[in-house]
N, C-alpha and C positions, 0 to 999 in steps of 0.2 A: 348213950340216951337216945339220940338223933338216928342212930342207924335203927335201934329196937321199934322206936316210930313210925320209920319208914316201914319196916317189916310188917309191923302190926297193920298199918295202913294199906298195904299190900294185902294181906289177909283177909281184911275186912272188906276191902275192893273185889276179893275172889279175882285177883291179879295173877293167876298161877303162872305165868310163862315169864312173867318179870321178875316175880318171887324166884322162880327158877334160876333166872340169868343172875341175880344177885348174890342166891348162895354159890352158884359155880365160881363166880368171880372172887368173893371171898374166902372159896375152899371149904366154907359149910363149919366147921369146927368149933368157931368162935360164937355161933348163934344159937345152938340148942336143937334138941330134938323136938322141940313145939313145932318149929318152923317147917320141918320136913314132915312130920305128921300132916299138919294142914296142908302142905303140896300133896300128899298122898290121897288125902280125901279129897281135896280137888279134881285133881286127875282123874281119880277113880271114879268121882260122880261124872266126870265127862267122857269115862270109858277110853280114855288115852293110856293104854296099855304100854307104848313104848315110853311115854314119859314117867310113868309108874316106876319102870326099870331102871331108868335115868336118875330117878331121885335115889332108890336103895343103892344103887351105885356111888353116886355122890354120899351119900352117909356113909357107908363103908369107907371111901377114900377119906371123910371126915373124922374116921374113928369111933363114930358115934353107933351103938349098939341097938337095935330095935327093942324096943319096951312093949307092954302089953298093948297099948293105943295102935303102937304101928301095925302090929299083927292084926290085932281087930279089923282096923281098916282094910289091911289087905285081903283079910279073910272074906270080909264082908265084899269087897268090891269081885274077886275072884268067883264067888260063890254065886250072888246075883246074875253074872253072866255063865254059870254053871261050867266053871273050869275046875272039875273036880279034882283032876292030876296035880293043880297048883294048889288048891287048897288041900291036900293031903300032904304036899311039899311042903308047905308053911306051918302045918300042924306038926310035922316032923323037926323041923328047923327049930321051933319055938319049943320042943321038948328038950332038943339038945342044947340048947342056949340057956335051958332052966328059966324061962322067961314065965313067970306065973299066970293062969288063965284067971279070968274072973267071971261074974256073972252073965257079963255082956259078950264073953267066948263062948262061952257053951249056950248062950240063945243064938248068936250067930250062927253055930256049928248046927245046931237043933234044925235051924230054918232051911240050913243047906242040904243037911239028910234026910231031913222030914220030909222032904218034896216027892 
């Protein structure tokens, strides 16, 4: 319970680097996808692409599979920066993994390709 409270505090305070350090130290598997998605969102908003990749790799090491929120976050970040090749790769990965798209996914994609 204490660990969850600490993690929640780091998310609320937008202390992304510290949250990443905690997840790296813990191995990440015990904390769940929620914190990884929060990290992706935080680093994405800060355009820290190297950190995004680090988070994705840590998720994989922890044995966590990306969900719709994960993909939507990544699609949004890379789309805002006109990284269309990465967006296409993410779309294909999402389909291969059979992660369902939702209304948010379609809104993000429409915003990317509609420009």
